[in-house]
ZAPATI-887236 format. One line per 10 residues: for each residue x, z, y of C-alpha. Coordinates in steps of 0.05 Angstrom, whole numbers, plus 32768, in hexadecimal, padded with zeros to 4 digits. Each point is the difference from the previous one (the first is absolute). Layout:
<margus>
X Z Y | ... .
</margus>
This chain:
<margus>
8520 81CE 86E7 | 7FBB 7FEA 801E | 7FD6 802A 801C | 7FD1 7FF8 7FC9 | 802F 8013 7FCA | 801C 8044 8036 | 7FAF 8018 8002 | 7FF8 7FFA 7FAC | 803E 8024 7FFB | 7FE1 803B 802A .
7FC9 8003 7FE0 | 8027 8003 7FB8 | 802A 803C 8022 | 7FC2 801F 8021 | 7FE3 8003 7FB0 | 8047 8019 7FE2 | 7FF9 8034 8037 | 7FBE 8018 7FF4 | 8012 7FFE 7FAC | 803E 802D 8014 .
7FE8 8031 8035 | 7FB8 800B 7FF5 | 7FF3 7FEF 7FBE | 8041 8013 7FDD | 7FFB 7FCC 7FD8 | 8032 7FCD 8011 | 8004 7FBD 7FD9 | 8047 7FEF 8015 | 8042 8023 8000 | 801D 801D 8041 .
8035 7FCF 7FFE | 7FCA 7FC0 7FFF | 7FE4 8022 803B | 8035 8006 8021 | 801A 7FB2 7FFA | 7FB0 7FF3 801C | 8012 8026 8039 | 803B 7FE1 800F | 7FE6 7FBF 7FFE | 7FCD 8012 8032 .
8034 8028 8034 | 8028 7FBA 7FF9 | 7FBB 7FE0 8009 | 7FF0 8026 803C | 804A 7FFC 8021 | 7FFA 7FB0 8001 | 7FBD 8003 801D | 7FF7 8042 802D | 7FBD 7FE0 8018 | 7FE2 800B 7FC2 .
8010 804C 7FFE | 7FBD 802E 800B | 7FF7 8052 7FFF | 7FDC 7FF5 7FBE | 8039 7FDB 7FE4 | 8019 8027 7FC3 | 8043 8005 801B | 7FEA 8024 8038 | 7FD9 803D 7FDB | 7FFE 802E 7FD1 .
7FE4 7FEA 7FB6 | 7FD4 803D 7FF8 | 7FB3 8014 8010 | 7FDE 803A 8004 | 7FDB 800C 7FC4 | 7FC1 802D 8020 | 7FE0 8010 7FBA | 804A 8027 7FE7 | 8000 802C 8042 | 7FF1 8007 8049 .
8022 7FDB 8032 | 803A 801D 802E | 801D 7FD8 8042 | 8051 800E 7FF4 | 8019 8024 8037 | 8043 7FDA 7FF3 | 7FFA 7FBA 7FE7 | 8019 7FFE 7FAF | 8019 7FBF 8007 | 8022 7FC8 7FD2 .
804D 7FF3 7FFA | 801E 7FBC 8005 | 8018 7FE1 7FC4 | 803D 7FDE 7FF1 | 8026 7FE3 7FCC | 8045 7FF3 800B | 8042 802A 8015 | 800E 7FCE 8035 | 7FB6 8021 8024 | 8014 8039 7FF1 .
8042 7FF9 8023 | 7FDF 7FE2 8035 | 7FCE 8031 8017 | 8041 8029 8002 | 8026 7FDB 8029 | 7FC2 7FF9 802E | 7FFA 804E 800E | 8047 8007 800A | 8008 7FC6 8033 | 7FD4 802D 8026 .
8017 8048 7FE7 | 8043 7FFA 7FE0 | 7FFC 8048 7FEE | 7FC0 7FFB 7FE0 | 7FFD 8017 7FB6 | 7FC7 7FF7 7FC1 | 7FDE 8023 7FCC | 7FFF 7FD4 7FBE | 7FCC 801B 7FCE | 7FD5 7FF5 7FC5 .
7FBE 7FD7 800F | 7FD3 801C 7FC8 | 7FCD 7FD8 7FE0 | 7FBB 8028 8009 | 7FC8 800C 8041 | 801C 8016 8046 | 7FDC 8046 800C | 8008 802D 803B | 7FF8 804F 7FFC | 7FF3 802E 8040 .
800D 8045 8009 | 7FEC 802E 8037 | 8006 8048 800A | 7FBE 802A 8002 | 800C 803E 801A | 803F 8034 7FF0 | 8009 7FDC 7FB9 | 8027 7FC6 7FE5 | 7FEB 7FB1 8016 | 7FCC 7FF5 7FD0 .
7FED 7FB7 7FDB | 7FC6 7FE5 802E | 8000 7FBB 7FFC | 8017 7FC2 7FCE | 7FED 7FBA 8016 | 8014 7FBA 7FD2 | 801C 7FCD 802D | 7FC6 7FD2 7FF9 | 8007 7FCB 802F | 8039 801B 8028 .
7FDB 8020 8035 | 7FB6 801E 7FD6 | 800D 801F 7FBB | 7FD7 8033 7FD1 | 8006 8048 7FFF | 8013 800D 7FBC | 8012 8050 8016 | 7FDC 8018 7FBA | 802C 7FD3 7FD7 | 8047 8019 8031 .
7FE8 8043 7FE8 | 800E 7FFB 7FB5 | 8042 7FD6 8006 | 8037 802D 7FE9 | 8034 7FE2 8031 | 7FD1 8013 8039 | 8006 8048 801D | 7FC0 801D 801B | 8026 802C 8033 | 8047 7FF9 8021 .
801F 8035 801D | 8020 7FD9 8036 | 8009 8017 8049 | 7FD0 7FC7 801B | 7FB5 7FFC 8015 | 7FF3 7FB6 7FDE | 8028 7FCD 7FD9 | 7FE5 7FC5 7FE9 | 802F 7FDD 7FBF | 7FF2 7FC6 7FE2 .
801A 7FE9 7FB5 | 7FEE 7FDA 7FC0 | 7FCF 8010 7FCF | 801A 7FEB 7FBD | 7FFD 8007 7FB1 | 8037 800D 7FD1 | 8013 7FD8 7FC9 | 7FEE 8037 7FD2 | 7FBC 800A 8020 | 7FE9 7FBC 8007 .
8016 7FFA 7FAB | 7FD8 8044 7FF2 | 7FC9 7FE1 8023 | 8004 7FBF 7FDD | 8003 8025 7FBC | 7FC6 8025 800D | 7FDA 7FBE 8014 | 8010 7FE1 7FC3 | 7FF2 8033 7FD0 | 7FB7 8002 802C .
7FFC 7FB3 7FF9 | 8002 7FF7 8047 | 8020 7FD0 802A | 804B 8012 800E | 8021 7FFB 804B | 802C 7FC9 8016 | 802C 8028 8022 | 800D 8043 8023 | 7FF6 7FF4 8047 | 7FB7 7FE2 7FEB .
7FF3 8039 7FDB | 8022 8031 803E | 7FCE 7FDC 802D | 7FC3 8006 7FD3 | 8017 8053 7FF4 | 8000 8001 804D | 7FB8 7FEE 8004 | 7FE6 8023 7FD7 | 7FBE 8026 800D | 8011 8032 7FD0 .
803E 802F 8010 | 8003 8017 7FAF | 8012 7FBA 7FF1 | 8037 7FF9 8037 | 8019 8045 7FE8 | 8001 7FEB 7FBA | 801F 7FB9 8002 | 803B 8018 802A | 8018 7FE7 8046 | 803B 8008 8024 .
8015 7FF7 803F | 804A 7FF1 802E | 8002 800F 8048 | 801C 7FCB 8028 | 7FEF 800F 804B | 7FEB 8028 802D | 7FC9 7FE4 8025 | 7FF3 8038 8032 | 8027 8047 8005 | 803B 801F 802A .
8044 7FD8 801C | 8027 8025 7FD2 | 7FDE 7FE2 7FC7 | 7FF8 7FB0 8024 | 803C 8004 802D | 802B 7FDF 7FBF | 7FD6 7FE7 7FBA | 8033 8014 7FD8 | 8010 8046 8014 | 7FB1 800E 8006 .
7FFF 7FE0 7FBC | 8032 8035 7FF0 | 7FE4 803A 801B | 7FBF 7FF8 7FE0 | 8023 7FFC 7FBE | 801D 8046 8011 | 7FB2 801B 800B | 7FF2 7FED 7FBE | 7FE1 7FBE 8001 | 800A 7FC2 7FD8 .
8020 7FC7 8031 | 800C 7FB8 7FEC | 8052 7FF6 7FED | 801E 7FEA 803D | 8052 7FF7 8017 | 8011 7FF9 8047 | 802D 7FC3 8015 | 8029 7FE6 8039 | 8013 7FBE 7FF4 | 7FE0 7FBE 7FDB .
802A 8004 7FC5 | 7FE6 804D 7FF8 | 7FC0 7FE9 800A | 8008 7FC5 7FCA | 8026 802D 7FD1 | 7FC7 8034 8002 | 7FCF 7FD3 7FED | 8026 7FED 7FC8 | 8008 804A 7FE9 | 7FB9 7FFB 8001 .
7FF0 7FC8 7FD9 | 802D 801E 7FC8 | 7FD0 803D 7FFF | 7FC0 7FD4 7FE5 | 8017 800E 7FB5 | 800D 804A 8012 | 7FC2 8019 802B | 7FBA 8017 7FE0 | 7FD3 7FD2 8039 | 7FFC 7FB7 800C .
802D 7FE3 803C | 7FDE 7FD6 8039 | 804D 7FF1 8021 | 802A 8024 8035 | 7FF1 8014 8040 | 802F 7FF6 803D | 7FEC 8027 8038 | 8024 8012 8049 | 800F 8049 7FF8 | 7FFA 800C 8049 .
7FBA 8001 7FF7 | 7FF8 7FFB 8057 | 8025 7FB9 7FF9 | 7FCE 7FE2 7FD7 | 7FCD 7FED 8029 | 8032 7FCE 802A | 7FFE 7FCD 7FB9 | 7FBD 7FF4 7FF7 | 7FEC 7FD8 7FBD | 7FB7 7FED 8016 .
7FBB 8021 8008 | 8000 8009 7FAE | 8048 8020 7FF6 | 8020 803D 8012 | 8032 7FF9 8033 | 804B 8011 7FF1 | 7FF1 7FF4 7FB5 | 800C 7FCB 7FC7 | 7FF1 8001 7FB4 | 8035 7FDD 7FCC .
7FD8 7FE6 7FC9 | 8029 7FF9 7FC4 | 8001 7FBF 7FD7 | 7FE4 8004 7FBF | 803C 800D 7FC5 | 7FF9 7FC8 7FD1 | 802F 7FEF 7FBF | 7FF4 7FD7 7FCC | 7FFD 8025 7FB8 | 7FFF 7FEC 7FB3 .
7FC0 800D 7FDA | 8021 802A 7FC1 | 7FC9 8017 7FE2 | 7FA6 800F 8013 | 7FE9 803C 7FDF | 7FAD 8008 7FF7 | 7FF6 804D 8018 | 7FC2 8025 7FFB | 7FE0 802D 8030 | 7FCA 803E 7FF7 .
7FC4 7FD5 8001 | 8020 7FCB 7FD3 | 800F 7FD4 8032 | 803B 7FD2 7FF1 | 8035 7FF2 802B | 8044 7FD9 7FFC | 8045 8013 8016 | 8032 7FCB 8007 | 804B 8020 7FF4 | 8031 7FD6 802B .
804B 7FFD 8015 | 8016 7FDE 8038 | 800A 7FB2 7FFA | 8041 7FFE 8019 | 802A 8044 7FE9 | 7FD6 8014 7FC1 | 7FFD 803E 801D | 7FBC 8022 8019 | 7FEF 7FE3 803F | 800E 802A 8041 .
7FCB 7FFF 8033 | 7FEA 8030 8040 | 803D 8030 7FDE | 7FE3 8003 7FB7 | 800F 7FE3 7FC3 | 7FC8 7FDB 7FE4 | 7FF9 7FEB 7FBC | 7FAB 7FFF 7FF4 | 7FCC 7FD7 8025 | 7FB9 800F 7FF6 .
7FDA 7FB7 7FE1 | 7FC0 8018 800C | 7FD4 7FD7 7FCF | 7FFB 7FBE 7FDD | 7FE7 7FD7 803E | 8036 801D 8025 | 8037 7FEC 7FCD | 7FE0 7FB8 7FF3 | 7FFC 7FF6 804D | 804D 8018 800B .
801C 7FDC 7FC3 | 801B 803D 7FE1 | 8024 8004 7FBC | 803F 8016 7FDF | 8039 7FD0 801F | 7FE3 7FF4 8044 | 8020 800B 8039 | 7FD9 801F 803B | 8005 8019 8045 | 7FEB 8042 8010 .
8000 802A 8044 | 7FEE 8042 8010 | 7FF5 8012 804D | 7FF2 8048 8000 | 7FCF 7FF9 7FCE | 7FFB 8032 7FC1 | 8001 7FC4 7FC7 | 802C 7FC5 8010 | 7FD8 7FC4 7FFD | 800E 7FBD 7FE2 .
8003 7FC4 8028 | 8000 7FC0 7FE9 | 801E 7FDD 7FBD | 8046 7FDE 8009 | 800F 7FF2 7FB7 | 7FC3 7FF6 7FD5 | 8001 801A 7FBA | 8002 7FD8 7FBF | 7FBC 802A 7FED | 7FD5 8024 8032 .
7FE8 8048 7FE4 | 7FBC 800C 7FE0 | 7FE2 8046 7FF6 | 7FFC 8016 7FBF | 7FC0 7FFF 7FDC | 8003 8041 7FE4 | 8018 8047 8027 | 804B 800D 7FF5 | 7FF1 804A 7FEF | 7FC7 8009 7FD3 .
7FF8 7FB1 7FE6 | 7FB4 8004 8014 | 7FE8 7FBD 801B | 800C 7FEF 8049 | 7FC0 7FF0 802F | 7FFC 7FDD 803C | 7FCA 8016 8033 | 7FD1 7FC9 8013 | 8006 7FE4 8045 | 8047 8028 8006 .
8048 7FF3 7FF5 | 8000 8049 7FDD | 8014 8007 7FB8 | 7FED 803F 7FD6 | 800E 8022 7FC3 | 7FB8 801E 7FFB | 8019 8034 7FC0 | 7FF2 8046 8024 | 802A 801C 7FD4 | 8045 7FD9 800D .
803B 802F 8006 | 801F 7FD6 803A | 7FC2 801E 8027 | 8002 8042 7FDF | 8028 8031 8039 | 7FE1 7FE2 803D | 7FBB 8003 7FDA | 8006 804C 7FED | 8017 8013 8048 | 7FBE 7FD8 8019 .
7FD4 8023 7FD4 | 8022 8047 8013 | 7FFF 7FED 804A | 7FCF 802C 8032 | 7FD0 7FC5 8016 | 7FF5 7FFE 7FAD | 8001 8038 7FCB | 802E 802D 8039 | 8034 8024 7FCA | 8029 8025 8031 .
8048 8007 7FDD | 7FFE 7FB5 7FE1 | 8022 7FD8 802F | 8027 7FB5 7FF6 | 8040 802F 7FEE | 7FDA 802E 7FC9 | 7FDE 7FC5 7FE5 | 8045 7FD4 7FF6 | 8026 8048 7FE4 | 7FC1 8000 7FCE .
7FFF 7FB8 7FE7 | 8049 800B 7FF2 | 7FFB 803C 7FD4 | 7FC9 7FDD 7FDA | 7FCC 802D 8015 | 7FCE 7FC8 8027 | 7FEA 7FB9 7FDE | 7FC4 8003 8028 | 7FD5 8029 803A | 7FDA 801C 7FC3 .
803D 8024 7FEE | 8004 802B 8041 | 7FC9 8027 7FD8 | 802C 8007 7FC5 | 803F 8027 8020 | 7FE9 8048 7FFB | 8009 7FF4 7FB6 | 804D 7FFA 801D | 8002 8035 802D | 803D 802B 7FDD .
802A 7FC2 7FF1 | 7FEF 7FE7 804A | 8019 8043 801F | 8037 7FFB 7FD6 | 801E 7FC1 8015 | 7FEE 8009 8044 | 7FD8 7FBD 8002 | 7FD3 8012 8037 | 8015 8039 8015 | 800E 8051 7FE0 .
7FCA 8026 7FEE | 7FD9 800E 803C | 8006 7FB2 800D | 7FE8 7FEC 7FC6 | 7FC8 802F 7FFC | 7FE8 7FF3 803D | 7FFD 7FB2 7FF0 | 7FE2 800A 7FBF | 7FC7 802E 8028 | 7FF8 7FC2 8036 .
7FF6 7FD4 7FC5 | 7FCB 802D 7FDB | 7FDA 8007 8041 | 8002 7FB2 8009 | 7FD0 7FF8 7FC5 | 7FCA 8024 802D | 8005 7FC7 8034 | 7FC3 7FCC 8009 | 8002 7FCA 7FCD | 800C 7FCE 8042 .
8047 801D 8003 | 8009 7FEF 7FB8 | 7FDE 7FB6 800C | 802F 7FF7 803A | 8048 8015 7FE1 | 7FF7 7FCA 7FC1 | 8021 7FDC 8037 | 7FC8 7FC5 7FF3 | 8009 7FC8 8035 | 7FD2 8005 803B .
7FE7 8047 7FE6 | 8016 802D 8034 | 7FDB 8039 8015 | 7FC9 7FE9 8023 | 7FF4 7FD4 7FC9 | 8008 8032 7FC9 | 7FC9 802B 8026 | 7FD9 7FC5 800C | 8001 7FF2 7FB5 | 7FEA 8046 7FE5 .
7FC8 800E 802B | 7FE5 7FC3 7FE2 | 8010 8013 7FBD | 8006 8049 7FFE | 8035 8002 7FC0 | 803F 7FD4 7FEE | 7FDC 7FEF 7FBB | 7FD0 7FDF 8021 | 802B 7FDC 8031 | 802E 7FEA 7FC3 .
7FBA 7FE1 7FDC | 7FE9 7FD7 8043 | 8008 7FB6 7FF6 | 800F 7FD7 8034 | 7FBE 7FEF 801D | 7FF3 8044 8004 | 8041 8011 8026 | 7FFA 7FC9 8030 | 7FBB 801C 8012 | 8022 803F 801F .
8000 7FF7 8048 | 8049 7FE6 8012 | 801C 7FF6 7FC2 | 800E 7FBA 7FF4 | 8015 7FDC 7FCB | 804D 8006 8005 | 7FF5 804D 7FFE | 7FC9 7FF8 7FC8 | 802D 7FD5 7FD4 | 8039 8033 8008 .
7FD0 803B 7FE9 | 7FED 7FD9 7FC5 | 804C 7FF0 7FED | 800D 8043 8002 | 7FC8 8028 7FDD | 8001 7FC7 7FC8 | 8053 8004 7FF1 | 800D 802F 7FCB | 8030 802D 8036 | 7FC4 8008 8023 .
7FD4 8019 7FC7 | 8037 802A 7FE2 | 8004 8018 8048 | 7FB8 8015 8008 | 8000 8024 7FBD | 8040 802F 8011 | 7FE9 8013 8048 | 7FBF 8014 7FD8 | 8021 8025 7FCD | 802A 8022 8039 .
7FC6 801A 801E | 7FFD 7FD9 8048 | 7FB9 7FFF 8022 | 7FE6 7FB4 7FEE | 7FBD 8007 801A | 7FF1 8003 804D | 7FD8 802E 801D | 7FC5 7FEB 801F | 8010 8010 804F | 7FD0 7FD1 8016 .
7FCB 801A 8030 | 7FD2 7FCC 8019 | 7FF9 7FB3 800E | 7FF2 800C 804A | 803B 7FD9 8013 | 8002 7FCA 7FC9 | 8016 7FB9 801E | 801C 8022 8038 | 804E 7FFA 8016 | 8015 8034 802E .
803C 8011 8026 | 8014 8044 801B | 8036 8002 803B | 801A 803B 802F | 7FFF 804E 7FF2 | 7FBC 8025 7FE0 | 7FF3 803B 8006 | 7FE4 801C 7FBF | 801A 7FCF 7FC6 | 8042 7FE4 7FF1 .
800B 7FB5 7FF3 | 800B 8001 7FB8 | 7FB3 8035 8003 | 7FD3 7FC9 802D | 8021 7FC9 7FCB | 7FEC 8023 7FC7 | 7FB8 800B 8023 | 7FFE 7FB6 8016 | 8009 7FEB 7FB5 | 7FDA 8036 7FDF .
7FC2 7FE3 8028 | 8007 7FC0 7FEC | 8021 7FE5 8034 | 804A 7FDC 800F | 8037 8021 802A | 8032 7FD5 801E | 8036 8000 8036 | 7FF4 7FC8 802A | 7FC1 7FEA 802E | 7FE8 7FBB 7FFB .
7FC0 7FDC 8001 | 7FEE 8019 7FC2 | 8002 804A 800B | 7FBA 8020 7FFE | 801A 8044 8028 | 803B 801B 8026 | 8009 804D 7FFC | 8020 8013 803A | 8027 8048 8013 | 8024 8016 8031 .
8033 7FC8 8020 | 7FE8 7FC9 7FD8 | 8024 7FCF 8026 | 8005 7FB1 7FF6 | 7FDA 8007 7FB8 | 7FC5 801B 8038 | 800E 7FC5 802B | 7FFF 7FCB 7FC8 | 7FB5 801B 7FE0 | 7FE4 7FFD 804D .
801C 7FBB 800B | 7FE5 7FE6 7FBC | 7FB9 8028 8008 | 800E 8030 7FC8 | 7FD4 803B 8002 | 802F 804D 800F | 7FEF 8036 7FE1 | 8012 8045 8015 | 801C 802C 7FC1 | 7FBF 802C 8009 .
7FCD 7FBD 8005 | 8028 7FEE 7FBF | 7FF2 803D 7FDA | 7FB3 8004 8015 | 7FFA 7FBA 7FE4 | 8016 8019 7FBE | 7FC2 8028 8003 | 7FCD 7FD2 7FFA .
</margus>
């Protein structure tokens, strides 16, 4: 490798480090990134004169996101762990340690694919130790203060009743597969972009400035190290982890080993767990158990001494494509599921400890690119991911699969969205969309019908009571029958649900509009539309030109609205809601136009108003309330502990108002 090629490789790795650590949006897989890093290390081994402190091999990848939190300098550096990819390298590490300390032992533990964080507890007075600080790793030496978000992670206790004055622990924050799937399902329902993987979503969630978002998304954490603490927790790593687990803390799975063979066997056992655990695995970590010995085995300025991380190779198998089935999501988007069997055995392919019979074929463009068709043979892999991935085509099929022209469920014509690869069924009455459509309609952001969750909706559909969301308002006619069957509970449960349904008739009509499930029409857009048109009937009659004249309503949203209100289904729904007595007219809450054309961001703790109250005031006086500061922001209303939004507003020259100054502005 020439020095010019070496520099190009460094630049390439720096780019991908930034995408992974700082933007939470990687463009290549962990395996591909590891291969690039191996090339870099090989070049630097051959040419040590090329290495400098700025090389990717010499530093941790993250940089502090100033806008996401306050900077904190770590009292104990939070370094990375050197990766190895072969069992021979694992054996060499163990042998090197035993050559100096024959009695040394090791801990082998799960390496969770998440975001590293340290948490510090300190005793104040006579009570238990309290959580006083949580820090992300950042660049290994300086991180972000995310204490507020750590407090809403259920695995992290706010107090520890332990006999110490202070204790700093390091762990991995992650998102379970279940919570990740729940998030992406909601994103699909709202017509928003899905998250790429649990690690990225966990990282972005931990850096949220709104703790309610962090709490709702459901982060978890495993403790994997004592950064600073008493000798009885740090003398032996495994004993320290066992003690913390006995105290009720969630600690990472670990196994104590004496020999290289035991270490390798433990790594294999962790690899076999990949199909059983509910989170992504990033490898297995091997640590010298006797922590006092670790500094005798340094691995460079970037890596923790006395550690290595074994990275599992992606598991890959050739599969035979038996069938391809189109499916319909709640928003009408067509997805494709490939039914596969192991090309060698004819049985379900075994990957990461699980049987794989299905593989997701994202869209028609993807199918053509991968040459997917019935009878073809393809390599698939699963490297700790939730969904197996199709890698490449081994044997081409006779015919590449083409999507149907009509919905496989309702038979209506399918439409390909201009400028995208998405194909949709635009029939809002399509039965395939029924369950999730009704559940979304009844959810808290829309009609907020307590007691009508997905489980109850499924039961009511199965019993034939619901064929559309308008049928919700006929359930009272079947009260006695529902109680007798116990479909949604006995008498009290059924009556509570019917009372909640009746109360929802008084909801503001923007909630009803949001509940229709029209693409790109969520709560904010629905509010905006109802402020402009005041009634659902007026909105239903608006043409494309009138709709696109509304601020923030683009052509795609306008077309979606017209398709809904022009459809027989949409017309029927309006008539039925009107007949059921739902509120169709929006009460005029416009107080003034004093904030017309103004974009306002609110941050910090206010003294007299809640966030929702000040948002309504902004909108009811002609302004637009947003969540992030930019050059387009007209004003920032700052309460106590305003944080990074205040700093950003000041740097951009955005005028900053106190709560009192904002309220006086409305009196003009």
